[in-house]
C-alpha positions as CSV (number, residue, x, y, z in Angstrom):
1,M,-105.2,-185.5,-113.7
2,T,-106.0,-183.2,-110.8
3,A,-103.8,-180.1,-110.6
4,P,-101.7,-179.8,-107.5
5,A,-102.9,-177.4,-104.9
6,P,-101.1,-174.1,-104.9
7,R,-98.4,-174.0,-102.2
8,S,-98.6,-171.4,-99.5
9,A,-95.8,-168.9,-98.9
10,I,-94.5,-170.8,-95.9
11,E,-94.5,-174.1,-97.8
12,I,-92.5,-172.5,-100.6
13,S,-90.1,-171.0,-98.1
14,R,-89.6,-174.3,-96.3
15,Q,-89.1,-176.2,-99.5
16,T,-86.4,-173.9,-100.7
17,K,-82.8,-174.8,-99.8
18,L,-81.3,-171.6,-98.4
19,L,-77.6,-170.7,-98.5
20,P,-75.6,-170.4,-95.3
21,I,-75.7,-166.7,-94.3
22,E,-72.0,-166.3,-94.7
23,A,-72.3,-167.3,-98.4
24,V,-75.0,-164.6,-98.8
25,A,-72.7,-162.1,-97.1
26,A,-69.8,-163.1,-99.4
27,K,-71.8,-161.9,-102.4
28,L,-71.5,-158.4,-101.0
29,G,-67.9,-158.9,-99.9
30,I,-68.7,-159.2,-96.2
31,G,-66.5,-161.5,-94.2
32,S,-67.6,-163.6,-91.2
33,D,-65.7,-161.3,-88.8
34,D,-68.3,-158.6,-89.5
35,L,-71.3,-160.9,-88.9
36,E,-73.0,-161.8,-85.6
37,F,-74.9,-165.1,-86.3
38,Y,-78.5,-165.8,-85.4
39,G,-78.5,-169.4,-86.6
40,K,-77.5,-170.6,-90.0
41,T,-79.6,-168.3,-92.2
42,R,-79.7,-165.0,-90.2
43,A,-77.1,-162.5,-89.0
44,K,-76.6,-159.0,-87.8
45,I,-73.9,-156.9,-89.5
46,S,-71.3,-155.0,-87.4
47,L,-71.4,-151.2,-87.4
48,D,-67.6,-151.3,-87.8
49,L,-68.1,-152.4,-91.4
50,Y,-70.6,-149.6,-91.9
51,R,-68.0,-147.0,-90.7
52,R,-65.2,-148.5,-92.7
53,L,-67.2,-148.2,-95.9
54,E,-68.3,-144.6,-95.3
55,S,-66.2,-143.3,-98.2
56,A,-66.9,-146.2,-100.6
57,P,-68.5,-145.5,-104.0
58,Q,-72.2,-145.7,-104.0
59,G,-74.5,-147.7,-106.3
60,K,-78.0,-146.8,-107.6
61,L,-81.0,-146.4,-105.3
62,I,-84.3,-147.7,-106.6
63,L,-87.5,-146.7,-104.6
64,V,-90.4,-149.1,-105.0
65,T,-93.8,-147.5,-104.2
66,A,-97.4,-148.1,-105.3
67,I,-100.8,-146.7,-106.1
68,N,-103.4,-146.7,-103.4
69,P,-104.0,-150.4,-102.7
70,T,-107.0,-152.6,-102.2
71,P,-107.3,-154.2,-98.8
72,A,-105.2,-157.1,-99.9
73,G,-102.2,-154.9,-101.0
74,E,-100.8,-154.7,-104.5
75,G,-97.4,-156.5,-104.2
76,K,-94.9,-153.7,-103.4
77,T,-92.8,-156.0,-101.3
78,T,-92.9,-158.9,-103.8
79,T,-92.0,-156.4,-106.6
80,S,-89.0,-155.2,-104.6
81,I,-87.8,-158.8,-104.0
82,G,-88.5,-159.9,-107.6
83,L,-86.7,-156.8,-109.0
84,T,-83.7,-157.6,-106.8
85,D,-83.6,-161.2,-108.1
86,A,-84.0,-160.0,-111.7
87,L,-81.2,-157.4,-111.5
88,S,-79.0,-160.1,-110.0
89,R,-79.9,-162.4,-113.0
90,L,-78.7,-159.6,-115.2
91,G,-75.3,-159.6,-113.5
92,K,-75.8,-156.6,-111.2
93,K,-74.7,-156.9,-107.6
94,T,-78.0,-156.1,-105.9
95,V,-79.4,-155.9,-102.4
96,V,-83.0,-155.3,-101.2
97,C,-83.6,-153.2,-98.1
98,L,-87.0,-153.8,-96.4
99,R,-88.8,-153.1,-93.2
100,E,-89.2,-155.7,-90.5
101,P,-92.7,-157.1,-90.1
102,S,-94.8,-156.3,-87.0
103,V,-96.1,-159.4,-85.2
104,G,-99.5,-157.9,-84.5
105,P,-100.8,-157.8,-88.1
106,C,-99.5,-161.3,-88.8
107,F,-102.2,-162.6,-86.4
108,G,-104.8,-160.2,-87.8
109,V,-105.7,-159.8,-91.4
110,K,-102.8,-158.2,-93.3
111,G,-100.4,-161.1,-93.2
112,G,-96.7,-160.9,-93.0
113,G,-94.1,-158.7,-94.6
114,T,-91.8,-161.1,-96.4
115,G,-93.4,-161.2,-99.8
116,G,-95.1,-164.2,-101.3
117,G,-95.0,-166.9,-104.1
118,L,-91.5,-167.1,-105.5
119,A,-90.7,-163.5,-104.5
120,Q,-89.9,-163.9,-100.8
121,V,-87.2,-163.1,-98.3
122,A,-86.4,-166.1,-96.1
123,P,-86.6,-167.7,-93.6
124,M,-90.1,-166.2,-93.7
125,E,-91.4,-167.8,-90.5
126,D,-88.5,-166.4,-88.5
127,I,-88.6,-163.0,-90.1
128,N,-92.4,-162.6,-89.5
129,L,-92.3,-163.9,-86.0
130,H,-89.8,-162.2,-83.7
131,F,-86.9,-162.1,-86.2
132,N,-83.7,-161.0,-84.5
133,G,-85.4,-159.3,-81.6
134,D,-85.4,-155.6,-82.8
135,F,-89.2,-155.1,-82.2
136,H,-88.7,-156.5,-78.7
137,V,-85.9,-154.1,-77.8
138,V,-87.9,-151.2,-79.2
139,T,-90.8,-152.2,-77.1
140,S,-88.7,-152.6,-74.0
141,S,-86.8,-149.3,-74.5
142,H,-90.1,-147.4,-75.0
143,N,-91.8,-148.9,-72.0
144,L,-88.7,-148.4,-69.8
145,L,-89.1,-144.7,-70.4
146,A,-92.8,-144.9,-69.5
147,A,-91.9,-146.8,-66.3
148,M,-89.3,-144.2,-65.4
149,L,-91.7,-141.4,-66.0
150,D,-94.3,-142.9,-63.7
151,N,-91.7,-143.7,-61.1
152,H,-90.6,-140.1,-61.2
153,L,-94.2,-139.0,-60.5
154,H,-94.5,-141.5,-57.7
155,F,-91.3,-140.3,-55.9
156,G,-92.0,-136.6,-55.5
157,N,-92.1,-135.3,-59.1
158,E,-89.0,-133.2,-58.8
159,L,-89.4,-132.0,-62.5
160,D,-92.9,-130.7,-61.7
161,I,-94.5,-132.8,-64.5
162,D,-98.1,-132.0,-65.1
163,P,-99.9,-135.4,-64.9
164,R,-102.7,-133.9,-67.2
165,R,-100.2,-133.1,-69.9
166,I,-98.2,-136.4,-70.2
167,L,-97.5,-137.2,-73.9
168,W,-95.7,-140.6,-73.5
169,R,-97.9,-143.7,-73.8
170,R,-96.8,-147.4,-73.8
171,V,-96.5,-149.8,-76.7
172,L,-97.1,-153.4,-77.5
173,D,-96.4,-155.4,-80.7
174,M,-99.9,-156.7,-81.0
175,N,-103.3,-155.6,-82.4
176,E,-105.2,-154.9,-79.2
177,R,-108.0,-152.3,-79.4
178,A,-108.9,-152.7,-75.6
179,L,-105.6,-151.0,-74.7
180,R,-106.1,-147.8,-76.9
181,Q,-107.4,-145.7,-74.0
182,M,-107.2,-146.5,-70.3
183,V,-106.7,-145.3,-66.8
184,I,-103.5,-146.4,-65.0
185,G,-102.2,-146.1,-61.5
186,L,-105.4,-147.4,-59.8
187,G,-105.3,-149.3,-56.5
188,G,-104.0,-146.8,-53.9
189,S,-101.0,-144.7,-53.2
190,G,-98.6,-147.5,-53.7
191,N,-99.4,-147.8,-57.4
192,S,-98.4,-144.3,-58.5
193,I,-100.7,-141.5,-59.6
194,P,-104.0,-142.4,-61.4
195,R,-104.1,-140.8,-64.9
196,E,-105.3,-141.4,-68.4
197,S,-102.9,-143.2,-70.8
198,G,-103.0,-146.0,-73.4
199,F,-101.0,-148.2,-75.7
200,D,-99.9,-147.8,-79.4
201,I,-98.5,-150.6,-81.5
202,T,-94.7,-150.8,-81.5
203,A,-94.5,-150.0,-85.1
204,A,-95.8,-146.5,-84.3
205,S,-93.3,-146.0,-81.4
206,E,-91.1,-142.9,-81.6
207,V,-88.3,-145.2,-80.4
208,M,-88.8,-147.2,-83.6
209,A,-88.6,-144.1,-85.7
210,T,-85.5,-142.9,-83.7
211,L,-83.8,-146.2,-84.5
212,C,-84.5,-145.7,-88.2
213,F,-82.5,-142.4,-88.3
214,S,-79.6,-143.3,-86.0
215,E,-76.4,-144.4,-87.7
216,T,-74.3,-144.9,-84.6
217,L,-74.9,-145.8,-80.9
218,P,-73.8,-142.3,-79.7
219,E,-76.3,-140.8,-82.2
220,L,-79.0,-143.2,-81.0
221,K,-78.4,-142.1,-77.4
222,E,-78.5,-138.4,-78.3
223,R,-81.8,-138.8,-80.3
224,L,-83.4,-140.9,-77.5
225,G,-82.5,-138.2,-75.0
226,R,-84.4,-135.6,-77.1
227,I,-87.7,-137.5,-76.8
228,V,-90.3,-135.3,-75.2
229,V,-92.5,-137.1,-72.7
230,A,-94.5,-134.4,-71.0
231,W,-95.0,-130.7,-70.2
232,S,-94.1,-129.3,-66.7
233,A,-96.7,-127.3,-64.8
234,G,-94.7,-124.2,-65.8
235,G,-94.9,-125.0,-69.5
236,K,-91.5,-126.6,-70.1
237,L,-91.0,-129.7,-72.2
238,I,-89.7,-132.7,-70.3
239,T,-87.4,-135.1,-72.1
240,A,-86.0,-138.6,-71.7
241,R,-82.7,-137.0,-70.9
242,D,-84.3,-135.0,-68.1
243,L,-85.5,-138.3,-66.6
244,K,-82.0,-139.8,-67.0
245,A,-83.5,-142.6,-69.1
246,D,-81.5,-142.2,-72.4
247,G,-78.5,-144.3,-71.3
248,A,-80.5,-147.3,-70.1
249,M,-82.7,-147.1,-73.3
250,T,-79.6,-147.2,-75.4
251,V,-78.3,-150.2,-73.5
252,L,-81.5,-152.1,-74.5
253,M,-81.1,-150.9,-78.1
254,R,-77.4,-151.8,-78.3
255,Y,-77.8,-154.7,-80.8
256,G,-81.0,-153.4,-82.4
257,V,-79.0,-150.7,-84.1
258,Q,-77.2,-153.3,-86.3
259,P,-78.7,-154.1,-89.7
260,N,-80.0,-157.7,-90.2
261,L,-78.9,-159.8,-93.2
262,V,-81.1,-162.5,-94.7
263,Q,-81.7,-163.7,-98.3
264,T,-84.3,-163.9,-101.1
265,L,-85.4,-167.4,-102.2
266,E,-82.8,-167.1,-105.0
267,G,-80.0,-166.5,-102.5
268,N,-79.6,-162.7,-103.0
269,P,-78.8,-160.4,-100.0
270,A,-81.6,-158.7,-98.1
271,L,-81.1,-156.1,-95.4
272,I,-84.2,-156.0,-93.2
273,H,-84.0,-153.4,-90.5
274,G,-86.5,-151.1,-88.8
275,G,-90.3,-151.5,-88.9
276,P,-92.4,-148.3,-88.8
277,F,-95.8,-148.6,-90.4
278,G,-96.5,-146.6,-93.5
279,N,-99.9,-145.2,-92.6
280,I,-99.3,-144.2,-89.0
281,A,-95.5,-143.7,-89.0
282,H,-92.9,-142.8,-91.6
283,G,-92.9,-146.2,-93.3
284,C,-89.2,-146.6,-94.2
285,N,-86.4,-149.0,-93.2
286,T,-83.4,-147.6,-91.4
287,V,-81.0,-145.1,-92.9
288,T,-78.2,-147.4,-91.9
289,A,-79.4,-150.4,-93.9
290,T,-80.1,-148.2,-97.0
291,K,-76.7,-146.5,-96.9
292,L,-75.0,-149.8,-96.2
293,G,-76.7,-151.3,-99.3
294,L,-75.5,-148.4,-101.4
295,R,-71.9,-148.9,-100.2
296,L,-71.9,-152.6,-101.0
297,A,-74.0,-153.1,-104.2
298,D,-74.5,-151.8,-107.7
299,F,-78.2,-151.5,-107.1
300,T,-80.1,-151.1,-103.8
301,V,-83.8,-151.7,-104.0
302,T,-85.9,-150.3,-101.2
303,E,-89.6,-149.8,-100.6
304,A,-91.7,-147.2,-98.8
305,G,-94.9,-148.2,-97.0
306,F,-98.3,-148.2,-98.7
307,G,-99.2,-145.9,-101.6
308,A,-96.9,-143.2,-102.9
309,D,-99.0,-140.5,-101.2
310,L,-97.8,-141.9,-97.9
311,G,-94.6,-143.9,-98.3
312,A,-92.9,-142.1,-101.1
313,E,-94.0,-138.7,-99.8
314,K,-92.4,-139.4,-96.4
315,F,-89.4,-141.2,-98.0
316,I,-88.6,-138.0,-99.9
317,N,-89.8,-135.2,-97.5
318,I,-88.5,-136.9,-94.3
319,K,-85.9,-139.7,-94.9
320,C,-84.1,-138.1,-97.9
321,R,-84.3,-134.6,-96.4
322,K,-82.6,-135.9,-93.2
323,S,-80.1,-138.4,-94.6
324,G,-79.0,-136.9,-98.0
325,L,-80.3,-140.0,-99.8
326,R,-81.6,-139.6,-103.4
327,P,-83.4,-142.3,-105.4
328,D,-82.1,-142.7,-109.0
329,A,-85.6,-143.9,-110.1
330,A,-89.0,-144.8,-108.7
331,V,-90.8,-148.0,-109.6
332,L,-94.6,-147.5,-109.2
333,V,-96.4,-150.7,-108.7
334,A,-99.9,-151.0,-110.1
335,T,-102.3,-153.9,-110.5
336,V,-105.3,-154.3,-112.9
337,R,-107.5,-155.2,-109.9
338,A,-106.6,-152.1,-107.9
339,L,-107.2,-149.8,-110.9
340,K,-110.6,-151.4,-111.4
341,Y,-111.2,-150.9,-107.7
342,H,-110.5,-147.2,-108.1
343,G,-112.8,-147.2,-111.1
344,G,-115.7,-148.1,-108.9
345,V,-115.7,-152.0,-109.0
346,K,-116.6,-153.9,-105.9
347,V,-113.9,-156.2,-104.4
348,A,-115.9,-159.3,-105.2
349,D,-116.1,-158.3,-108.9
350,L,-112.4,-157.4,-109.4
351,P,-111.5,-160.7,-111.2
352,K,-114.0,-159.9,-114.0
353,P,-112.6,-158.0,-117.0
354,N,-113.8,-154.4,-117.1
355,T,-111.7,-152.1,-119.3
356,A,-114.1,-149.1,-118.8
357,A,-113.6,-149.2,-115.0
358,L,-109.9,-149.8,-115.4
359,A,-109.6,-146.7,-117.6
360,A,-111.4,-144.6,-115.0
361,G,-109.2,-146.0,-112.3
362,C,-106.1,-145.0,-114.1
363,E,-106.6,-141.5,-112.8
364,N,-105.2,-142.7,-109.5
365,L,-102.1,-144.0,-111.2
366,L,-101.6,-140.8,-113.2
367,K,-101.8,-138.7,-110.0
368,H,-99.1,-140.8,-108.4
369,I,-96.9,-140.4,-111.5
370,E,-97.5,-136.7,-111.4
371,N,-96.4,-136.6,-107.7
372,L,-93.3,-138.7,-108.2
373,R,-92.2,-136.5,-111.1
374,A,-92.7,-133.4,-109.0
375,F,-90.1,-134.8,-106.6
376,G,-87.7,-135.0,-109.5
377,L,-87.7,-138.7,-110.0
378,P,-87.7,-140.8,-113.2
379,V,-90.8,-143.1,-113.0
380,I,-91.3,-146.7,-114.2
381,V,-94.7,-148.4,-113.8
382,S,-94.6,-152.1,-113.0
383,I,-97.8,-154.0,-113.5
384,N,-97.9,-156.8,-111.0
385,V,-99.6,-159.5,-113.0
386,F,-102.5,-161.6,-111.6
387,A,-104.0,-164.7,-113.2
388,S,-107.3,-162.9,-113.8
389,D,-105.7,-160.1,-115.9
390,T,-106.3,-159.9,-119.6
391,P,-104.0,-158.5,-122.3
392,E,-106.6,-155.9,-123.2
393,E,-106.5,-154.6,-119.6
394,W,-102.7,-154.4,-119.7
395,Q,-103.0,-152.4,-122.9
396,V,-105.3,-149.8,-121.2
397,I,-102.6,-149.2,-118.6
398,R,-99.8,-149.0,-121.2
399,E,-101.8,-146.5,-123.2
400,A,-102.5,-144.3,-120.2
401,C,-98.8,-144.3,-119.2
402,A,-97.6,-143.7,-122.8
403,A,-99.7,-140.6,-123.0
404,V,-97.6,-139.1,-120.2
405,G,-94.3,-140.6,-121.4
406,V,-93.9,-143.3,-118.8
407,S,-92.5,-146.8,-119.5
408,V,-94.4,-149.9,-118.3
409,A,-93.2,-153.4,-117.6
410,L,-95.2,-156.5,-116.9
411,S,-93.8,-158.3,-113.8
412,K,-94.6,-162.0,-113.1
413,H,-92.2,-162.4,-110.1
414,F,-94.8,-163.9,-107.9
415,S,-95.2,-167.0,-110.1
416,E,-91.8,-167.0,-111.8
417,G,-89.4,-165.4,-109.4
418,G,-86.6,-163.2,-110.7
419,A,-87.0,-164.5,-114.3
420,G,-90.5,-163.0,-114.3
421,A,-89.2,-159.5,-113.5
422,E,-86.4,-159.2,-116.0
423,E,-88.4,-156.8,-118.2
424,L,-88.7,-154.5,-115.2
425,A,-85.1,-154.9,-114.3
426,R,-83.9,-154.0,-117.9
427,L,-86.1,-150.9,-117.7
428,V,-84.5,-149.9,-114.4
429,V,-81.0,-150.4,-115.7
430,E,-81.8,-148.4,-118.9
431,T,-83.5,-145.6,-117.0
432,T,-80.8,-145.2,-114.4
433,A,-78.1,-145.2,-117.1
434,K,-79.6,-141.9,-118.5
435,P,-78.3,-138.6,-117.1
436,H,-80.9,-136.7,-115.2
437,N,-81.1,-133.7,-112.8
438,G,-79.9,-134.9,-109.4
439,A,-81.8,-132.4,-107.4
440,L,-84.8,-133.5,-105.3
441,H,-87.7,-131.2,-105.0
442,F,-89.3,-131.3,-101.5
443,T,-93.0,-130.5,-101.1
444,Y,-92.3,-127.7,-98.6
445,P,-89.3,-125.7,-97.2
446,D,-88.1,-126.1,-93.6
447,N,-89.0,-122.6,-92.6
448,L,-92.8,-122.7,-93.2
449,P,-95.2,-122.9,-90.2
450,L,-96.1,-126.5,-89.5
451,L,-99.8,-126.1,-90.4
452,E,-98.7,-124.6,-93.8
453,K,-96.5,-127.7,-94.4
454,V,-99.5,-129.9,-93.8
455,R,-101.6,-127.8,-96.1
456,L,-99.1,-128.1,-98.9
457,I,-98.9,-131.9,-98.6
458,A,-102.7,-132.1,-98.7
459,Q,-103.0,-129.8,-101.7
460,K,-100.0,-130.9,-103.7
461,I,-99.8,-134.6,-103.0
462,Y,-103.5,-135.5,-102.2
463,G,-105.2,-132.9,-104.4
464,A,-107.3,-131.6,-101.5
465,D,-108.8,-128.1,-101.5
466,D,-107.6,-127.5,-97.9
467,V,-107.1,-128.9,-94.4
468,V,-109.4,-128.4,-91.4
469,A,-107.6,-128.4,-88.0
470,E,-110.0,-129.9,-85.5
471,G,-110.1,-129.6,-81.7
472,T,-106.7,-128.5,-80.3
473,T,-104.6,-129.6,-83.3
474,A,-103.7,-126.1,-84.4
475,D,-102.8,-125.1,-80.9
476,K,-100.6,-128.1,-80.5
477,L,-98.7,-127.3,-83.7
478,R,-98.2,-123.7,-82.6
479,S,-96.9,-124.9,-79.2
480,F,-94.4,-127.1,-81.0
481,E,-93.2,-124.1,-83.0
482,E,-92.9,-122.0,-79.8
483,A,-90.8,-124.7,-78.3
484,G,-88.4,-124.5,-81.2
485,F,-89.6,-127.4,-83.4
486,G,-91.2,-125.5,-86.2
487,H,-88.4,-126.4,-88.6
488,L,-89.3,-130.2,-88.5
489,P,-90.8,-132.1,-91.4
490,I,-94.3,-133.5,-91.2
491,C,-95.2,-137.2,-90.9
492,M,-98.8,-137.7,-92.0
493,A,-100.9,-140.5,-90.5
494,K,-103.6,-141.2,-93.0
495,T,-105.6,-144.1,-94.6
496,Q,-103.7,-145.9,-97.3
497,Y,-106.7,-146.6,-99.4
498,S,-107.3,-143.1,-100.7
499,F,-105.6,-139.8,-101.5
500,S,-108.1,-138.3,-99.0
501,A,-108.6,-139.1,-95.4
502,S,-111.6,-141.3,-96.2
503,P,-111.0,-144.8,-97.5
504,T,-114.3,-144.6,-99.4
505,L,-113.1,-141.9,-101.8
506,R,-111.3,-143.9,-104.5
507,G,-109.6,-142.9,-107.7
508,R,-108.5,-139.3,-107.9
509,P,-111.0,-137.5,-105.6
510,K,-111.5,-133.8,-105.9
511,G,-113.3,-131.1,-103.9
512,F,-112.4,-132.5,-100.5
513,T,-110.8,-131.3,-97.3
514,V,-108.5,-133.2,-95.0
515,P,-109.6,-133.2,-91.3
516,L,-106.6,-132.9,-88.9
517,R,-107.6,-134.7,-85.7
518,N,-104.4,-134.6,-83.6
519,A,-100.6,-133.9,-83.6
520,R,-97.7,-135.4,-81.8
521,L,-94.1,-134.2,-81.5
522,S,-91.5,-136.8,-82.3
523,A,-88.3,-135.0,-81.4
524,G,-86.2,-138.2,-81.4
525,P,-86.4,-138.9,-85.1
526,G,-87.1,-135.3,-85.8
527,F,-90.6,-134.8,-87.2
528,V,-94.2,-133.9,-86.2
529,V,-96.9,-136.5,-86.7
530,V,-100.3,-135.2,-87.8
531,Y,-103.3,-137.6,-87.6
532,T,-106.1,-137.4,-90.1
533,G,-109.6,-138.8,-90.2
534,D,-110.2,-142.0,-88.1
535,I,-106.6,-143.3,-88.3
536,M,-105.7,-145.4,-85.2
537,T,-102.2,-145.9,-83.6
538,M,-103.3,-149.3,-82.1
539,P,-105.0,-151.6,-84.6
540,G,-107.6,-154.1,-83.7
541,L,-108.1,-157.7,-84.8
542,P,-110.8,-158.6,-87.3
543,K,-113.9,-160.6,-86.5
544,V,-112.1,-163.8,-87.7
545,P,-108.3,-163.2,-87.0
546,A,-105.7,-165.1,-88.9
547,A,-104.5,-166.4,-85.5
548,E,-107.5,-168.8,-85.4
549,A,-106.0,-170.8,-88.2
550,M,-102.5,-171.1,-86.8
551,D,-101.0,-173.9,-84.8
552,V,-97.8,-176.0,-84.4
553,D,-97.7,-179.6,-85.7
554,A,-96.1,-182.6,-84.0
555,D,-92.7,-181.8,-85.7
556,G,-92.7,-178.3,-84.3
557,H,-93.6,-176.6,-87.6
558,T,-95.9,-173.6,-87.6
559,V,-99.0,-174.2,-89.7
560,G,-101.6,-171.7,-91.0
561,L,-99.1,-168.9,-91.3
562,F,-99.9,-167.5,-94.8
């Protein structure tokens, strides 16, 4: 008998009977009066509920992060979802808090952000494509500010903005390399002032990051007003508030500030809100969604984008520093294939057993464990199981972790759902039941110069010898300090594939420096972005984009989507 073809993620999602969203909400004690319905299986949650629960007892916070991935990713999102389902199977009221997927990568090479196999949030098609409109309102709010800036220049430039020192670009939720750098305002005096500009992807927008740190509409307006768009000819920073744009931007963001409720394939609650990328932005879902989860559930499972050198570092040094959040444990996702990749194996050969390369690649895993412990977090390693794994390879990982006193769980959530992650869930319950020092240890203090903060991240987290500030990067950092922003934390924009700024340096590289190519002030969310290596803020499509395989059938169903 011929074995049935494996089902795609979208087929699994469509074939799963989802609960009405009010039934999912009821699992967290949320009534329909606190829901705004977006169909039968999606809703936004009222901020009134968030405020009413402000003094409620809080559950445990579990941070899911990972080693440096292969290009295909190592299953951090599926692990977060599988762990949520497994904890629920153990009788724990659990919610997963994730970021919203960006449309652009869905049509490129990365795929969506809703998990896969039997560890998914649903309805996956709706979540991956437009969802409840949050990306659209961020895009519109960001571009409204850009339009008002250019309109101000056109009608006399009362604020004396220097057109050569405009910092605010436009955004689009699509991978489009042709828009990275451009000249706008051409075509005569009726079309504003010609100047250089460009587009970033919406996930890298400062408005997106501002949303992620705003817990109320008044706070959102105040933060949007702080956004710096340009320098004046006299050296003054010009803000969105100076342009009188903050109120209108908040109008567009009015409903975007409310967390979104959906469900896992096993009917457990999922809060999906905010969508900053992990490599070019701070890579965490909204503070509002995370805190709401903690007020409603015994366990809140959340993830931070890409490897722990990016996502977890920024989760602790930025999100926790600003919000007062503190994870009770960190789950570090590793795969046999990624560790072999870090041991020097080519991508095409990763399915072949190779314990020697695996042992060498475990140096990457051990460095991430070291970093997470330095933050003050208990660490659990979760091996995301693939069909090509062998028990001998799992044993190599277990022995490497045992040598540093870290527990390991095999997780088969992709193929078995929550049942396949129960070993991991039991370890999480056991670990968080133990008393531990509640203090977080940040990588740097607030009062260090910005460049020194970057240097400490590179040396302590990446293992670099030093940083090299290229071009005007150091001057920009000093100008931010002189303008009163020296106390802000650092958001590193770096490749996810390596501790270094070069994706080719795998494992645990040593003897390298980190080139600092540029810096931007993000006064709205309150951090400074520092760009390393060749990192781009507007991705491009691959030679054969995933979009080529997508279509809509005669029944109106999307086909070719993962």
